[in-house]
C-alpha positions as CSV (number, residue, x, y, z in Angstrom):
1,X,-0.3,0.0,0.1
2,X,1.8,2.9,-1.0
3,X,-1.1,5.3,-2.5
4,X,-1.1,8.8,-2.1
5,X,-4.0,11.3,-2.0
6,X,-3.0,15.1,-3.2
7,X,-5.6,17.6,-2.1
8,X,-4.6,21.0,-4.0
9,X,-6.7,23.5,-6.3
10,X,-3.8,25.0,-8.2
11,X,-2.6,22.7,-10.9
12,X,1.3,24.2,-10.7
13,X,1.6,23.0,-7.2
14,X,-0.4,20.1,-7.6
15,X,1.4,18.6,-10.4
16,X,4.8,20.0,-8.9
17,X,4.0,17.5,-5.4
18,X,2.5,14.6,-8.0
19,X,5.9,14.6,-9.8
20,X,7.8,14.3,-6.6
21,X,6.0,11.5,-5.1
22,X,5.8,9.7,-8.7
23,X,9.7,9.8,-9.2
24,X,10.1,8.1,-5.7
25,X,7.4,5.0,-6.8
26,X,4.5,6.2,-5.1
27,X,0.9,5.3,-6.5
28,X,-0.6,9.2,-6.7
29,X,-3.7,10.3,-6.4
30,X,-5.3,13.7,-6.8
31,X,-8.3,16.0,-6.2
32,X,-8.9,19.7,-7.0
33,X,-11.4,20.4,-4.1
34,X,-11.8,19.0,-0.5
35,X,-15.2,18.2,-1.0
36,X,-13.9,15.8,-4.1
37,X,-10.7,15.1,-1.7
38,X,-13.1,14.0,1.1
39,X,-15.0,11.7,-1.1
40,X,-12.2,9.9,-2.6
41,X,-10.9,9.4,1.0
42,X,-14.6,8.2,2.5
43,X,-14.7,5.5,-0.7
44,X,-11.1,3.9,-0.4
45,X,-9.1,2.8,2.5
46,X,-6.1,2.0,0.6
47,X,-4.1,5.5,1.1
48,X,-0.8,5.6,2.9
49,X,-0.9,9.2,3.5
50,X,-2.9,12.5,2.4
51,X,-1.3,15.8,1.6
52,X,-4.0,18.9,1.9
53,X,-3.2,22.3,0.6
54,X,-4.0,25.4,3.2
55,X,-5.3,27.6,0.6
56,X,-8.2,25.3,-1.0
57,X,-10.6,27.0,-3.1
58,X,-14.0,26.2,-1.8
59,X,-14.2,24.0,1.7
60,X,-10.7,25.3,3.3
61,X,-8.0,23.3,3.9
62,X,-8.5,22.9,7.7
63,X,-12.0,22.1,7.0
64,X,-11.3,19.1,4.7
65,X,-8.5,18.0,7.3
66,X,-11.1,18.0,9.8
67,X,-13.2,15.7,7.7
68,X,-10.7,13.0,6.8
69,X,-10.0,12.9,10.4
70,X,-13.7,12.2,10.8
71,X,-13.5,9.4,8.3
72,X,-10.1,8.0,8.5
73,X,-8.8,8.9,11.9
74,X,-5.4,7.2,11.5
75,X,-4.2,8.0,7.9
76,X,-1.3,10.5,8.4
77,X,-2.1,14.3,6.9
78,X,0.6,16.3,6.0
79,X,-0.2,20.2,5.3
80,X,1.2,22.4,2.6
81,X,1.1,25.5,3.9
82,X,1.7,28.9,2.1
83,X,0.9,30.9,5.0
84,X,3.5,30.4,7.5
85,X,1.7,32.1,10.5
86,X,2.4,30.3,13.6
87,X,-1.4,30.4,14.7
88,X,-2.4,28.7,11.4
89,X,0.3,26.2,11.9
90,X,-0.7,25.2,15.8
91,X,-4.6,25.2,14.9
92,X,-3.6,22.6,12.0
93,X,-1.6,20.6,14.3
94,X,-4.1,20.3,17.1
95,X,-6.7,19.2,14.4
96,X,-4.8,16.5,13.8
97,X,-2.4,17.1,10.9
98,X,1.0,14.7,11.0
99,X,3.5,17.5,9.7
100,X,3.4,20.4,7.3
101,X,5.5,21.6,4.7
102,X,6.1,25.0,3.1
103,X,5.6,25.7,-0.3
104,X,6.8,26.0,-2.7
105,X,6.9,22.6,-1.5
106,X,10.6,20.8,-1.6
107,X,11.2,17.5,-2.4
108,X,13.6,16.6,0.7
109,X,11.2,18.1,3.0
110,X,8.0,16.5,2.0
111,X,9.5,13.3,1.7
112,X,11.0,13.5,5.3
113,X,7.6,14.6,6.9
114,X,6.0,11.6,5.2
115,X,8.6,9.2,6.3
116,X,8.1,10.5,10.1
117,X,4.5,10.6,9.9
118,X,4.2,7.4,8.4
119,X,6.4,6.0,11.1
120,X,4.5,7.2,13.7
121,X,1.7,5.4,12.2
122,X,3.4,2.4,12.3
123,X,4.2,2.7,16.0
124,X,0.6,3.2,17.0
125,X,-0.4,0.3,14.8
126,X,1.9,-1.9,16.5
127,X,0.3,-1.2,19.8
128,X,-3.0,-2.2,18.3
129,X,-1.7,-5.3,17.0
130,X,-0.1,-6.0,20.7
131,X,-3.2,-5.3,22.0
132,X,-4.8,-7.9,19.9
133,X,-2.2,-10.9,20.9
134,X,-2.4,-10.0,24.4
135,X,-6.4,-10.9,24.0
136,X,-5.6,-13.7,21.9
137,X,-3.0,-14.8,24.8
138,X,-5.6,-14.4,27.5
139,X,-8.1,-16.4,25.6
140,X,-5.0,-19.1,25.1
141,X,-4.0,-19.0,28.9
142,X,-7.8,-20.0,30.1
143,X,-8.1,-22.7,27.4
144,X,-4.8,-24.5,28.4
145,X,-5.6,-24.3,32.4
146,X,-9.1,-25.9,31.4
147,X,-7.6,-28.7,29.2
148,X,-4.6,-29.7,31.0
149,X,-5.0,-28.9,34.5
150,X,-8.3,-30.8,35.4
151,X,-9.8,-29.7,38.5
152,X,-6.8,-27.9,39.8
153,X,-8.3,-24.4,41.3
154,X,-6.9,-21.1,39.6
155,X,-5.1,-19.9,42.5
156,X,-3.0,-22.7,42.6
157,X,-2.0,-22.9,39.3
158,X,-0.6,-19.1,40.0
159,X,0.9,-20.1,43.2
160,X,3.2,-22.6,41.7
161,X,4.9,-23.3,45.2
162,X,1.7,-24.3,46.7
163,X,0.8,-26.7,44.3
164,X,4.3,-28.3,44.2
165,X,4.2,-28.6,47.9
166,X,1.0,-30.4,47.9
167,X,2.4,-32.8,45.5
168,X,5.4,-33.4,47.7
169,X,3.1,-34.0,51.1
170,X,1.0,-36.4,49.3
171,X,4.4,-38.5,48.3
172,X,5.5,-38.8,51.6
173,X,1.9,-39.5,52.8
174,X,2.1,-42.2,50.6
175,X,5.7,-43.7,51.0
176,X,5.2,-42.6,54.5
177,X,8.9,-40.9,54.2
178,X,9.2,-37.9,56.3
179,X,11.6,-35.4,53.8
180,X,10.7,-35.3,50.1
181,X,12.4,-32.9,47.7
182,X,11.9,-31.6,44.2
183,X,15.1,-30.3,42.3
184,X,14.8,-28.7,38.9
185,X,18.0,-27.8,36.4
186,X,18.7,-24.5,36.0
187,X,19.2,-23.1,32.3
188,X,22.8,-24.0,32.3
189,X,21.9,-27.7,33.1
190,X,25.1,-27.8,35.1
191,X,23.5,-27.6,38.5
192,X,20.1,-28.6,40.5
193,X,18.3,-26.0,42.0
194,X,15.8,-27.0,45.3
195,X,12.5,-25.9,43.9
196,X,10.4,-27.3,47.0
197,X,10.8,-29.6,49.9
198,X,8.1,-30.8,52.6
199,X,10.5,-29.9,55.3
200,X,13.1,-27.5,54.4
201,X,12.1,-23.6,55.3
202,X,12.0,-21.2,52.3
203,X,15.0,-19.0,53.1
204,X,17.0,-22.3,53.2
205,X,15.8,-24.0,49.7
206,X,16.3,-20.5,48.0
207,X,20.3,-20.9,48.4
208,X,20.3,-25.0,48.1
209,X,22.5,-25.6,44.7
210,X,24.0,-29.0,43.9
211,X,26.2,-29.7,40.8
212,X,24.9,-32.8,38.8
213,X,28.2,-34.3,39.1
214,X,27.5,-34.9,42.7
215,X,24.8,-36.7,45.2
216,X,22.2,-38.8,44.7
217,X,20.3,-36.3,43.0
218,X,23.3,-35.2,40.8
219,X,23.7,-39.1,39.5
220,X,19.8,-39.6,39.0
221,X,19.8,-36.2,36.8
222,X,23.0,-37.1,34.9
223,X,22.0,-40.5,34.0
224,X,18.2,-40.2,33.3
225,X,17.3,-43.0,35.5
226,X,15.8,-43.7,39.1
227,X,17.8,-45.1,42.1
228,X,17.7,-46.9,45.3
229,X,20.3,-47.2,47.8
230,X,19.8,-48.7,51.0
231,X,23.3,-46.9,52.2
232,X,24.0,-43.6,50.2
233,X,27.3,-43.1,52.1
234,X,28.6,-46.0,50.9
235,X,27.1,-46.7,47.1
236,X,29.8,-46.4,44.7
237,X,27.9,-45.0,42.0
238,X,26.9,-42.0,43.8
239,X,30.3,-41.5,44.9
240,X,29.2,-41.8,48.5
241,X,29.4,-38.8,51.1
242,X,28.3,-37.7,54.8
243,X,24.5,-37.5,55.3
244,X,24.3,-37.9,58.2
245,X,23.6,-34.0,59.1
246,X,20.8,-33.8,57.1
247,X,18.8,-36.9,57.4
248,X,18.3,-39.7,59.9
249,X,18.8,-42.6,57.4
250,X,21.1,-43.3,54.8
251,X,18.4,-44.8,52.7
252,X,17.1,-43.0,49.7
253,X,15.0,-43.6,46.7
254,X,15.1,-40.8,43.8
255,X,14.0,-40.6,40.2
256,X,14.2,-38.4,37.5
257,X,11.5,-35.7,35.7
258,X,11.1,-35.8,32.3
259,X,9.4,-33.4,29.8
260,X,9.3,-34.4,26.2
261,X,12.2,-37.2,26.7
262,X,14.7,-34.4,28.4
263,X,15.7,-34.5,32.5
264,X,14.0,-31.6,34.3
265,X,14.8,-32.2,37.6
266,X,14.4,-35.1,40.5
267,X,12.1,-36.1,43.2
268,X,13.8,-37.4,46.4
269,X,12.4,-39.5,49.3
270,X,14.4,-39.8,52.6
271,X,13.8,-41.1,56.1
272,X,10.9,-43.6,56.3
273,X,9.4,-43.1,59.2
274,X,9.5,-46.8,60.5
275,X,13.1,-46.6,60.2
276,X,13.4,-49.1,57.6
277,X,15.0,-49.2,54.0
278,X,12.8,-48.2,51.0
279,X,12.3,-51.0,48.7
280,X,11.4,-51.4,44.9
281,X,7.8,-51.2,45.1
282,X,7.8,-47.7,46.9
283,X,10.6,-46.5,44.0
284,X,7.8,-47.8,41.6
285,X,5.2,-45.9,43.2
286,X,7.8,-42.2,43.3
287,X,8.3,-43.2,39.5
288,X,4.5,-42.9,39.0
289,X,4.1,-39.7,41.1
290,X,7.2,-38.3,39.0
291,X,5.1,-38.8,35.6
292,X,2.3,-36.9,37.0
293,X,4.8,-34.2,38.8
294,X,6.8,-33.8,35.3
295,X,3.4,-33.3,33.4
296,X,2.1,-30.5,36.3
297,X,5.1,-28.9,36.2
298,X,5.2,-28.5,32.4
299,X,1.6,-27.4,32.6
300,X,2.4,-25.0,35.2
301,X,5.8,-23.8,33.4
302,X,3.6,-23.0,30.1
303,X,0.8,-21.3,32.0
304,X,3.8,-19.1,33.9
305,X,5.4,-18.5,30.1
306,X,2.0,-17.0,29.2
307,X,1.5,-14.6,32.3
308,X,4.7,-13.3,31.9
309,X,4.3,-12.9,28.3
310,X,0.6,-11.2,29.2
311,X,2.7,-9.2,32.2
312,X,5.2,-8.1,29.6
313,X,2.5,-7.1,26.8
314,X,0.8,-5.3,29.1
315,X,3.6,-3.6,30.5
316,X,4.8,-2.4,27.0
317,X,1.4,-1.4,25.9
318,X,1.0,0.8,29.0
319,X,4.2,2.3,28.2
320,X,3.6,2.7,24.6
321,X,0.1,4.0,24.6
322,X,1.6,6.8,27.4
323,X,4.3,7.7,24.6
324,X,2.0,8.1,21.5
325,X,-0.3,10.5,23.9
326,X,1.9,13.2,24.0
327,X,4.5,15.2,21.6
328,X,6.0,17.2,24.1
329,X,9.6,16.1,24.8
330,X,9.4,16.4,28.4
331,X,6.2,15.1,29.2
332,X,7.4,11.9,26.9
333,X,10.7,11.6,29.1
334,X,8.8,11.9,32.2
335,X,5.9,9.3,31.1
336,X,8.6,6.9,30.1
337,X,10.7,7.0,33.4
338,X,7.7,6.9,35.7
339,X,6.1,4.1,33.8
340,X,8.9,2.0,33.3
341,X,10.2,2.5,37.2
342,X,6.5,1.3,37.9
343,X,6.6,-1.4,35.8
344,X,10.1,-3.3,37.2
345,X,8.9,-1.7,41.0
346,X,12.3,-0.1,41.2
347,X,13.1,3.2,43.2
348,X,14.5,5.4,40.5
349,X,14.2,5.3,36.6
350,X,16.7,7.1,34.5
351,X,16.7,8.2,30.6
352,X,20.2,9.2,29.4
353,X,21.0,10.6,26.0
354,X,24.1,10.7,23.9
355,X,25.7,13.5,22.4
356,X,26.3,13.6,18.6
357,X,30.1,12.9,18.8
358,X,28.9,9.9,21.1
359,X,31.4,10.4,23.6
360,X,29.4,12.1,26.4
361,X,25.8,11.0,28.3
362,X,23.1,13.5,29.9
363,X,20.5,12.6,32.0
364,X,17.6,13.8,30.7
365,X,15.4,13.0,33.4
366,X,15.0,10.7,36.8
367,X,12.1,9.1,38.2
368,X,12.5,8.4,41.8
369,X,10.1,7.6,44.4
370,X,12.3,9.8,46.6
371,X,14.1,13.2,45.9
372,X,17.1,12.8,44.0
373,X,19.6,15.4,43.1
374,X,19.8,15.1,39.2
375,X,23.3,15.4,37.5
376,X,24.0,18.5,35.9
377,X,25.4,18.8,32.4
378,X,26.7,15.8,30.5
379,X,29.7,13.8,31.5
380,X,31.7,11.2,30.8
381,X,30.2,7.3,30.9
382,X,33.6,6.0,32.5
383,X,34.2,2.5,32.6
384,X,31.2,1.2,34.6
385,X,27.9,-0.3,33.8
386,X,26.8,2.7,31.7
387,X,30.0,2.7,29.8
388,X,29.7,-1.2,28.8
389,X,26.2,-0.4,27.7
390,X,27.0,2.3,25.7
391,X,30.4,0.7,24.2
392,X,28.9,-3.0,23.5
393,X,25.3,-1.7,22.9
394,X,23.9,-4.7,25.0
395,X,22.1,-4.7,28.6
396,X,24.2,-4.9,31.8
397,X,23.7,-4.6,35.3
398,X,24.8,-5.4,39.2
399,X,23.3,-6.3,42.2
400,X,26.3,-5.7,44.2
401,X,27.7,-2.4,43.0
402,X,30.1,-1.7,45.9
403,X,31.6,-4.9,45.5
404,X,31.5,-5.3,41.8
405,X,34.7,-4.1,39.9
406,X,32.5,-3.6,36.9
407,X,30.4,-0.6,38.2
408,X,31.6,2.8,38.3
409,X,29.7,4.2,41.3
410,X,30.3,8.0,40.6
411,X,29.0,7.5,36.8
412,X,26.6,5.2,36.9
413,X,24.2,6.2,39.6
414,X,22.8,10.0,39.9
415,X,24.1,11.9,42.5
416,X,22.3,11.5,46.0
417,X,20.7,7.5,45.0
418,X,21.6,4.7,47.0
419,X,23.7,2.5,45.4
420,X,22.1,-1.1,45.7
421,X,21.4,-2.2,42.3
422,X,21.4,-1.2,38.7
423,X,19.9,-2.6,35.2
424,X,20.6,-1.1,32.0
425,X,19.8,-1.4,28.5
426,X,20.7,0.6,25.4
427,X,18.0,2.5,23.3
428,X,19.1,2.1,19.6
429,X,17.8,3.7,16.2
430,X,19.0,2.0,12.9
431,X,21.6,0.1,14.9
432,X,23.1,2.9,16.7
433,X,23.0,3.5,20.1
434,X,21.1,7.3,20.8
435,X,20.3,6.9,24.9
436,X,20.3,4.3,27.8
437,X,17.2,3.4,30.0
438,X,18.4,2.4,33.5
439,X,16.6,1.4,36.5
440,X,17.6,1.3,40.2
441,X,17.3,-0.3,43.6
442,X,14.4,-2.8,43.1
443,X,11.7,-2.3,46.3
444,X,12.0,-4.8,48.9
445,X,15.7,-5.5,48.2
446,X,15.3,-8.0,45.6
447,X,17.8,-8.4,42.8
448,X,17.1,-7.6,39.1
449,X,17.1,-10.6,37.3
450,X,16.7,-11.8,33.4
451,X,13.1,-11.2,33.7
452,X,13.7,-7.4,34.5
453,X,16.2,-7.3,31.7
454,X,13.9,-8.8,29.4
455,X,10.9,-6.4,30.3
456,X,13.7,-3.6,29.8
457,X,14.3,-5.1,26.4
458,X,10.7,-5.0,25.7
459,X,10.0,-1.6,26.2
460,X,13.2,-0.1,24.7
461,X,12.0,-0.1,20.8
462,X,9.1,2.1,21.6
463,X,11.2,4.4,24.0
464,X,13.6,4.9,21.1
465,X,10.8,5.7,18.5
466,X,9.5,8.4,21.0
467,X,12.9,10.0,21.9
468,X,12.6,10.3,18.2
469,X,9.5,12.2,17.8
470,X,10.3,13.6,20.3
471,X,13.2,15.3,18.7
472,X,11.3,16.1,15.4
473,X,8.6,17.5,17.7
474,X,11.0,20.1,18.9
475,X,12.7,20.8,15.7
476,X,9.1,21.7,14.4
477,X,8.5,24.0,16.9
478,X,12.1,25.4,16.8
479,X,11.1,26.2,12.9
480,X,7.9,27.5,13.4
481,X,9.4,29.9,16.0
482,X,12.3,30.8,14.0
483,X,9.6,31.8,10.8
484,X,8.1,33.9,13.1
485,X,10.9,35.5,14.2
486,X,12.4,36.0,10.5
487,X,8.7,37.8,9.9
488,X,9.0,39.8,12.5
489,X,12.4,41.4,12.0
490,X,10.8,41.8,8.5
491,X,7.9,43.6,9.3
492,X,10.5,45.6,11.9
493,X,12.7,46.4,8.6
494,X,9.9,47.4,6.5
495,X,8.5,49.8,9.1
496,X,12.3,51.3,9.0
497,X,11.7,51.7,4.9
498,X,8.9,53.4,5.4
499,X,10.2,55.5,7.9
500,X,13.1,56.9,6.2
501,X,10.9,56.8,2.9
502,X,8.7,59.3,4.7
503,X,11.5,61.4,6.1
504,X,13.1,61.7,2.4
505,X,9.8,62.6,1.0
506,X,9.6,65.3,3.7
507,X,12.9,66.6,2.9
508,X,12.0,66.4,-1.0
509,X,9.2,68.9,-0.3
510,X,11.5,71.0,2.2
511,X,14.2,71.4,-0.7
512,X,11.5,72.3,-3.8
513,X,10.0,75.3,-1.6
């Protein structure tokens, strides 16, 4: 779709604009009046943009703009302005004009205005598509839960740990075991991480990690086979070990958890209540539970993935909608940092821009839940996190900045802000870094993790586009002010000339007399 409508009463101007666009490969349709142009737009939905002259014969260009906005609110409209009066330009902008071009129209100005207007519309369309995708994800999440999770209550689907704990409690009851644990492989598949236990405090579980090269669970995870041992301390298969500090009995049963023929973790049972060793029948029972638990974990993982995607899209849409609702640079910057800070549950969020030479950064705005002294002027990014993001064009962060040698406390943190944690992502436009979006100090002392980086990465394309639009809007306003100032100077010069002419005429009459 590359059709463009030109509404221009003057044949010469209409032909000039048509020639410019035709040479660039656009399919051009022309109309000599506002009424015919409106009828053309109403009867066709295939226009990429509309160009309207401000001094149309009959129905004015402004009225034509208003009518077209009524029938096709999403089509970019470029005003071809003969009258460069600031008030007229602002009137057109407030009534929906995407941009304006001075007459006589220059090819470079027209094509630049069209490109910028179309990019803004594409951003808005992207938001609409994300909303449609969000609705589809919500529907899919509901269908997945109803099909795969049976009679499981919705709150148990959301609270994954509660569901797993109930599973382990049931295993312990059936096997008459005091201790049952579930461990899952981390992303590297080199370590098992404690996911749930029926006997271990939550704060302890979070710190339990075991290499798959060690222990009973490691042996099972690395080989994908269950094990029954009467005495793990002397079992050559697992390398033995001292279990006296954790368990009352050295007898273990442990079985792998599979999903799509791939090991995802293990379930172990220890310390039978009667003090006897486990037997083959009890290992068979554990294997049966493991199969059911594997499917439940896979479903819970998929459901959680959908929930996270739901949260991410909701967050991105919220930010994107706020960015396209304004063209004022300061308002765009404030909205971006505030919504990002709230979305990532951070104490502060900073937007930094890069100077044209690519050597210095500047904090455009810092949104914070407490007063923060903003850094004045530009500064060199140093060798810290901001410098790394700028140099490598990739996200970076630290949850122990005072101990991390990769952090430059002086440049990475705004003055007066507590130095607890940082996560930063580059803002890019056409592959080039134009700024950085950074969040600081997550709520409740929690660390920034991969999910936070993922959220930042999801929002930076909209943020970069919004920054460009803010820059374009600023240049537009500056050009309007420049035109107004030039006209004012011309008027003053004309007044001086008229005054001098009057003085010369007076002197001429005096000499003649």
